[in-house]
Wavefront OBJ file of the C-alpha trace (Angstrom):
o trace
v 97.919 88.113 215.334
v 97.992 84.787 217.100
v 94.806 83.581 218.734
v 92.790 86.641 217.691
v 89.376 86.399 216.134
v 89.237 87.235 212.460
v 86.134 87.868 210.407
v 86.214 84.606 208.489
v 83.407 82.534 206.971
v 82.029 79.873 209.261
v 80.238 76.657 208.391
v 77.522 77.818 210.834
v 76.821 80.998 208.828
v 73.679 81.055 206.728
v 74.471 81.166 203.009
v 74.161 84.596 201.436
v 71.776 84.883 198.545
v 69.891 87.565 196.727
v 70.779 90.977 195.414
v 72.994 93.095 197.688
v 72.829 96.863 197.376
v 74.593 99.748 199.122
v 72.576 102.964 198.949
v 73.854 106.441 199.768
v 71.594 109.478 199.936
v 69.409 111.694 202.071
v 66.977 109.992 204.463
v 64.074 110.793 202.110
v 65.970 109.334 199.135
v 66.816 106.182 201.111
v 63.150 105.776 202.107
v 61.977 106.165 198.496
v 64.642 103.804 197.124
v 63.860 101.182 199.774
v 60.130 101.306 198.921
v 60.851 101.029 195.182
v 63.261 98.115 195.618
v 60.885 96.312 197.997
v 58.151 96.643 195.357
v 60.475 95.054 192.789
v 61.291 92.074 194.993
v 61.211 90.886 198.599
v 63.317 92.742 201.150
v 65.290 90.125 203.104
v 67.610 92.358 205.146
v 67.990 96.031 205.861
v 71.057 97.097 207.786
v 71.241 100.091 210.093
v 71.615 103.521 208.533
v 75.060 105.009 209.005
v 75.253 108.807 209.005
v 77.963 110.218 206.753
v 80.194 113.096 207.788
v 82.257 115.848 206.214
v 81.082 117.011 202.801
v 78.427 114.243 202.896
v 76.852 115.488 206.149
v 73.071 115.076 206.031
v 73.369 111.914 203.960
v 73.492 108.292 205.080
v 74.563 104.873 203.856
v 72.263 101.831 203.917
v 72.840 98.171 203.038
v 69.911 96.164 201.636
v 69.547 92.581 200.515
v 66.525 91.477 198.509
v 65.366 88.634 196.343
v 64.231 89.513 192.863
v 62.453 87.153 190.504
v 64.399 86.666 187.273
v 61.132 86.425 185.308
v 60.093 89.353 183.186
v 57.147 91.461 184.342
v 54.434 92.695 182.013
v 54.893 96.267 180.786
v 52.820 98.890 182.573
v 50.415 101.065 180.629
v 51.577 104.604 179.887
v 50.307 107.298 182.243
v 48.007 109.688 180.401
v 47.097 111.880 183.403
v 48.639 115.138 184.496
v 50.534 113.546 187.401
v 53.922 114.157 185.778
v 54.622 110.429 185.584
v 53.926 109.786 189.287
v 51.672 106.925 190.283
v 48.540 108.014 192.138
v 47.538 105.417 194.706
v 43.801 104.707 195.158
v 43.295 105.297 198.908
v 39.842 104.134 200.054
v 38.974 107.320 201.988
v 40.439 109.721 199.442
v 38.036 112.478 198.424
v 37.954 113.740 194.891
v 38.660 117.432 194.666
v 41.328 117.740 197.318
v 40.463 118.368 200.971
v 40.233 115.417 203.321
l 1 2 3 4 5 6 7 8 9 10 11 12 13 14 15 16 17 18 19 20 21 22 23 24 25 26 27 28 29 30 31 32 33 34 35 36 37 38 39 40 41 42 43 44 45 46 47 48 49 50 51 52 53 54 55 56 57 58 59 60 61 62 63 64 65 66 67 68 69 70 71 72 73 74 75 76 77 78 79 80 81 82 83 84 85 86 87 88 89 90 91 92 93 94 95 96 97 98 99 100
């Protein structure tokens, strides 16, 4: 194709760096995965969600790029509560016993 524009690298493009990840799942799964990955590093780019069709209807695809430190983190203490392994966040206005 003579004279047409191709998607080629350009010297003006910013260099790509960091961890690149394609996620596929339900919107709730994508939200949870994005939060978990952002906690593990620094989210540098999040592309638009693309709805899937056919047998994957109700699911979406998402591209993320993040920077992750190669240093090892300290191990977290084992959870001894009855939260089933979930982390309970200490919200400042949270009442003990349930109702807000």
